[in-house]
N, C-alpha and C positions, 0 to 999 in steps of 0.2 A: 203462585202460581210456576211449576221451575217451568224458564221458558229452556231451550234449547239450543244450536246451529247443526243440523248436522256435518259429521267433516271427515263420516267416512264415501269414496272416494266413489263405489259400485252405490249409492245414493241409500237409504230403510227405509223394511217392509214390518208392520206390521197392525196388528186391529185391536185400536184403542179402544175402538164399540166394544166389541170380545165377535160380531159378524162379520165383516169388512174388515176385507186388505189391503192396509192406503202405501202406496211409493213416495214414499217425500224428497227426491232429488243433493244432488250434493249442496251444502252452502245456504237454502231453502230454510228457513226457523219454523222448532212448533211450538207450543203452550201444553201443558197440560197431559196427557194421560200419553200422549202420543213423545212426550215429554224427555217422562220416567224414563218408557220405554230402551229408548233413541239411549237416555246415561247410563242403564246398567247391565247397554251392550256393550259400551261405551263404542256407540255410534259417532253423536255425538260430545259436544261440550256443554258445558253452564251458564249461560249471558248474566253476566251484572248487575242492575243500573245499577247507574250511574250516580254516585250519591250528588245532590246543587248540592254546589259551590257559590261561595257566600262574598259578593268582589267589593271588598272597600275604598273608598280611594282616597292616598297614603293623608295625615297630619296635616297643617299644613301648619309651611315657618314660615319663624317674622323674621327679616334681615336682619343679622347685627348691625349696632351706629357702629361708625369709624367715626378714628379720632383720628381730628388732624393738625401736624406736628409741623 
């Protein structure tokens, strides 16, 4: 299911259900058919889901032996 953020300053109007026109203001996030319509009319930008990043701690390092002179 596509997600999009409305970037048109005047907002965006469409009829995603086919019979009722809906107004989406600037900056709102839309999904489904409304997102497809807004993307095709270049009134919105695609929002991508950020992949989850796995954080791994650094490997444990051992201290080198000191040689006494």
